[in-house]
N, C-alpha and C positions, 0 to 999 in steps of 0.2 A: 504493499500500500504506499502511495506517495505521501510524504509528509507535507501538509499545507504550509504555505509561505508564512502564516501567522504562528506556526507552532514553534517550539523550542528544538534546535538541533539536538539530535540524540546524545552526542558526546557532551554537549553543554548541560543538558538536562540532568545527566548522571552526577554532575558536580555541584548542582544547585539544590538548596534546601527547598521545602515547600513554599516558604515565604518568598524566597527569591524567585522561584518559578512564577508564583502569583503576580509578583511586581513586574517581572519581565513581560508577561503576556498582557497584564492589564495596560501597561504603558504603550505596548505595541498596537493593541486593538483600540485603545483610547484615541490614538492618533487617527486611526482609520475611521472610527465612529464620528470623530469631530469633523472629518471632511465630509462624510456622508450627511450628518446632521446639518452642517452649515449649507450644504448644497440644497437639502430639503427645505430648509427655512427660506433660503433665497428664492426657491421656486414655488413657495406657498404651499408646500405639501403638509407641513405640520401645523396643527391647529391648537395643540396644547390640551386637547381633550381626548378621553378614551371613548370607545363606542357607546359607553353607558352615559356619557355626558359629564362625567366627573373629571377632575384634573389628573387622575391617575389612581392606582390602587393595586392591591395584592390580588393575585389570581391563584387559586389553589387547584392543583392538578392531581389526578389520581396517580398513585405510585407507578413509576416507569413510563409515564405518558409525556414527559417533557421531550420536546423535539430535539433531535441531534443538531448541533451547531452547523455541520457541513463545513466547518473551518478548523476545529481543534480536535484532535484525537483525545479520548478520555484519559489516556495515560499522562497527559500534561495539564489537565484541568484539576490541579491539586486542591483538595478541600482546605478551608482555613476557618478561623473564627468559631471553633467548637464552643458551645456553652451548654450547660445542663440546667435543668429545672425539675422539681418534683411534680409528679401527678398529684391527684387528690389525696393519695395515701403514700406518704414518703416511705413506708415500710416495704411496699411491694411495686411502686411505680416510679419510673424515671423517664424524663423526656430529653432526648439528645437532639440538638440543633447545630447546624453548621451552614457554611456558605461555599459556593463554588464560583469561579469567575465567569463561567459560561454555562449554558444549558448542558446537561449530561443525561445519559440514558441509564434507567434502572438504578437509582441511588438506593443505598441500603446501609445498615449498620450490622456488623458482626459483633457478637457478644459471647463471652465465655468466663470461666472461673480461673483460667490461667492465661497469660499473655500470648502463649504459643498455641492456644487451643480455643479459638474463636469459632465454635461450632454452630451456634445459633445465629441465623440470619434473618433480619427484620426488614422489610421493605419500607422506604421512606416516602413521605409526602413532599411534593415540590410546591412552594409558594413563591412564584415569581412576582417581582414588584417593579413596576414601570413608573418612572418619574419623568414627566414630560419636560421638554426643553423650554426655557424662557429666553426669547431673543435678547441678546446682549447680557444675559445673566448666567445661564448655564445650558450645557448640552443635555439632551435626553439621556437618561441612564436606565439600563435594565439590570436588576440584581436577582440572584437566585438563592433562595433560602430553602433548606431541607430539614425535615423533622421526622423523627422516629419515636414512636411511643412503645416503651418497654413496660409490660404489665406481667403480673404473676411472679415477680422477683421474690427471693427470699429475704426476710428481714435480717438486719445486721450482717450483710454479706458484702464482700468486696468483689466487684466485677471488673472485667477488662473489656474494652470495646474498640472497634476501629470503624471509621466511616469510609464508604467508597461508592463506586458506580461502575459501569461497564468500562473496562480499560484501566481501572485503578482499584486493585484489591488490597485492602489493608492487611490481609493475612499472608501476602507474599513476603519473601525474605527481604526484598528491598524496601518494604513499607512498614516493617515492624516498629520502626522508630515513631510512627504515627499513632501507636496504640495508646489510648487513655484508660483512666480508671475512675471508678466512683464506688461509693459505699451506701447501701440502703440504711434507713433508720432501723434502730434495734426494736425487737419485738416488745420489750418492756423498757420503761424509762431508765436511762443511765445519764450520768453527768456528761454534759457536752458543751461545746463552745459554738456560738455564732457571731458573725461580724456584721457591721452595717455602716453605711454612710449614703450621702447624696451628692449630686453635682459633681460628676467626675470629669467628663470630657476626655480629650486626648492630649497628654502632656507628660513630660518626664516625672512630674510629681504624682500624677495619676498612676504611672507605672510603679513608682516607688511605693505608694500605698498598697498596690496590688501584691507586691513582693512581701511586705511586712504582713499583710493579711494571710498569705499562704503559710507563713511561718507560724501562725497561730493554729493551723490545722482545723479550721472551722468546719462544722457539719454542713453549714449553708451560709450564704451572704444575703443580706437585705440591701437593696439599692433603692433609696427613697426618691427617685426621679431626677430629671435633668440628666439623662444618661450619657449621651455623647456630644450633644450641642451641634448636630448637623443643622438645626434651626438656631441660628445665633441670636435672633430677634426675641423670640419667646412670647409673642402676643397671640399666637394661635390663629394667625391671619395669612391669607394667601399672598400678602405683600411682604411677608417675613423673608429675610435672606436665608436661603437654604441650599445645602450641598450634600446630596445623599451619599456621596463617596466617603464622607467622614465616618459613616457607619462601618465601611470596610476597615478603616484604620483603627476604629475603636474595637471591633470584634477581634482583630489581629492582636492588638494590645492586651486585651482582657483574657485571651485564650489561655495564657500560662496558668491562670487561676480557675477560670470558668469551665475548663475542660474537665475538672475534678471536683470543684466545689459548686453545688447548685446555686445559680445567680438569679435570685428572686427579685425581680424589678417591678416597680410601679411607675406611674405616669407623672411627670412634672410639667410645668408650663412650656418648657422647651421641647417636650415630647409630643405636643399638639401640632403635628405636621399636617397643615391644612390642605395639602395636595392629594391626600388620601382619604377615601371614604371608608367607614362613616366617622364623623366627629374628629377627623384628622388622626384616627388611631389605626388606619389600614396598614401603615408601615409597622407599627408596633405588633400587630397581629401577625404580620408576615414573618417577623424576625424572631419572635419568642413564642414558646409553647408553655403556658402557665396553667396551674391547676384550675379545673372547672369545679367551682364551689357552689354551683346553683344559681349564680348570677349570670348576666349577659357577657360571656366570655369574648364574643366577637365584637360587640360594640363598646365594651368596656374592659379591655384586657387587663388593666391595672387593678382590678377589684376581685380579690379572691382570699382564700384562707387555707391554712393547713395546720396540722398538729404534728410536732416532732417531740418525741419523749413526753415530758410533762409541761411543755409550753405550746400554747395556741398562738398562732401568728395570723394577723389580719392585715391585708394590704388594701388601701383605699385610694380613690382618685380624687384628690382635693380640687382639681379643676372644676368638678361638679358643683362645689359650694363656695368657691373663691370670690370675695368681694374685690380683691385687687386686680385680678386678670380675669375678666368675665367671659372670654370667648366661648367656653363650654359650660358656663354657669346654668344649672338646672337641666342638663341634657338627659338625665335619668328620671326626671319628673318625680324626684323624692324616693325612687325605688332603691337607690343605693343606701340611703339612711335607714329605710325600713329594713332592708337586708342586713345592715349592720346591727340594728337593734336585736334582731332574731339570732344572728350568728354569735354575737357576744354572749347572749344568754345560754346558747348551747355550749360554748367553749368554757364558760365560767363553771359549769358543772362537770366538765370533762378533764380539765387541766389545772395544775397548780398555779400556773401563771398565764396571763394574757398580754401579749405585746402587739401594739398597733403601729404601723408605719405608713407615712404618706408624705407628700412633698411640702406644701405650704405650712408655715409655722403657726402653731397655736400660741406659743409664747416665745418671742425672741426680741431683742432690743437692736439688732444689727440692721442692715440697710433696708431690707423688705419689712422689717419688724414683724408684727403679728397680724394674722388675718382674721377679722371678725366673722367672716363667713364660716370658717372652720369652727370657731368657738360657738357660734349660734347654732350650727347644725349638729355638731357631734360631742361637745363637751358634756351636755346633759347625759348622753348615752355612756360616755366613759365613766362618769360619776355613778350612774345607776348600776353598772356592771362591775365597778371597782377594777377598772383596767390597771395593770401593774406598771407599765412603762409605754411612753409614746416617743416615737423616733421620727424626726422631720429632717428635711434639707433646706433648700431654697436660699437661706442665707449662708454664704461661704465662709463660715467660721465654726468653731465649736462653742456652744453655750449650753449650759444646763441650769434648770431651775431648781429651787427648793421643792418640797412637796407642796402642790397647789390644791386648795380646797375651797370651793365657792368663789373662785377668782382671786383669792388672796393666799398668803403663805400659811399653810396648815402646820408645817414644821420646817425649821431651817435644817438643811442637809448639807453641811460643810463637807469638804473633801474627806473621804474615809468613813463617813457616817452611815448609819443604817435608818431605813424608813419602812413604815407599814402602811400600805395603801388603804387598808380597811379603817385605819384611824386618822392618818395624817394627810392623805390626799395623794395625787399622782405627780411623779417627776417627768418633766418634758425635756427631751434632749434634741438640740439642733446639731446635727452631725453633717454639715455641708462643706467640709473641707477636703473632699475627696481628691481634687486635683484641678479644678477650674480656678481662674483668678480670684484671689481672696478679697473679702470685704473688710470693713472696719466697724468698730462700735462707735456709739455716739461720741461726739467731741468731749474730751476730757475723761472719758471712761477707760480705765486701764484693764489690761488683761489680768486675770486672777485664776491661777491654776496650781496644781500640786507643785510645791517647792518654791512658788512665787505667789502667795496669796496676797491679794490686795482687796480686802473686803470694803464694801461701801454700803450705806444704808439705802440708797435709792439710785435709780437710773431714769433719766428723762428720755422717753421714747414715744411710740404711738401705736395705734392699731387701725386697720382699714375698716371703714364703714360700708354699708350697703350703697351709699351714695358715691363711693370711691373717694371719700374724704379721709385725710389722715387725722384721727382723733388723738390729740396729745395725752400722754399718760406719764405719771411718775410712778415707777414700779419698784417693789422691794424684793422680787423673787429671782433676780438675775444672780446666781450663786457662783458659777464658774464660767469664765470666758478665756478663749484662746484663739489668737489671730494666727493660725498656722494650719498646714495641711495635716489632716488627722482622720481617725475613724473610731468606731465604737467596737469593743469586744466584750461579749456577754458570756459569762459562764453559768449555765443553768444546773444547779445541783439538785439531783433527785434523791429520794429516799425519805427517811423519818423527819428530817430537818431540811425541807426544800428551801432554796433561796436563789436569787439572781445576783451574781457578782458582776457589776457593771464597771468597765474600765474604758477610758479613752486613751488612745495611743497616738503620738505624733508619728509622721512618716519615718522618723529616725528609729522608731520603736520605743522611744521614751514614754513612760506613763505620765499623763497630764491630769488625769482625774480618776477617782474610783469611788464608788458607794455600793450599798447593799440593799436589796429589796427583800423583806421577809413579811409574811402574812400572819397576822394574829399572834405575834410573839411579844 
């Protein structure tokens, strides 16, 4: 068979890594695509709309139905950007997702209990995503995301897997370096660690955080939105500046962790990519396979829950209730909030602890401050169901409150202290220092963290109102503040004395905060 002129010469391909092959082919085909697209625009052939009348969107294909490219042999279409996510039951279900630079035939996952024995083969679903060109701003882009659902797994078991397609077999000798691994949740609760942050993007600091996270050996990671910043504007409008190829960079950057640590994401304002239906979340639905928790997984992919060990986790889409950035405000017609009420009640009786994460801040003093929409819609439910910990992003800093009860300090929780949600109230953590440019605290307000405590009685800040006004506040709940790249690490202890040991770490690995959550003690 003749090698197409856009392929990689065989001798060169043998010396290149997967990432180098991907970059070589993307660069070469991007030049060709640019010439074709420019000619089509000049000739009036591109309208910027798909056949359905939308500006673009994800198209899901049956396994094996993706057309051959006619340009590139499957052997040089190297998979990249592997990322895992749990199914509804982390003990028995895992979702494996990845990307290829071009359409491929018959994608699949091989799975086994040993790296050299990948005997089980599962067909993958193709979700191709088309982003139309905008004259003078970007060329049209086609991206190919693949997803395999693994069900019926054994609890507490380590599995090995490889992703492939016709012409690229991960079980072959030359591909064994591409084999990844994951571990299912244990059958009975055990002590474990999970990590969390928001507002990551593509940067050296984002990569540094990923490396420190991997060293914590987390069972999963929570990403509280503003995932990669392909949309740099963040208003949720089709006038936003947007480059879909940033997702390629992000998924490549994150693969070192996400190929073995389930990467559980929710939606921020920069994830409302208005070119995709519905609600700007078509791109999100194409790239991620997240748990189906009885809510609208297609229209609201950032809303779900799961239970791991003795901790129930709830992911919410705060774009639905935000007063600050209202592009998607009310898009679920209250159904998300009703689902939240029901789900928190179910989890409260089934798990020792309930942790909720979403993007916009309920309590923060930094640049975006606090969102009154989040407070009005959800804080009564958090109080009703005695949520143990709330994690947000949005503000690119680390900030942690005292325990808040009835909108005021229920108990001061200095660094190293313990708190009881049943008595003291709820601690809210802003963990938005994942890698994007950092924010500041209000003028004159100093950082205050472990080893450098600078307590103050109050901070002048504001919260957003329904009229999109900044309502000025003087607050006393801002306990820990750190202007630096960082993330959250939580150890969930099971057994007779359950507790959450919550720590914040800088990208250097240095601890900047820690406290403990214990119930009824």
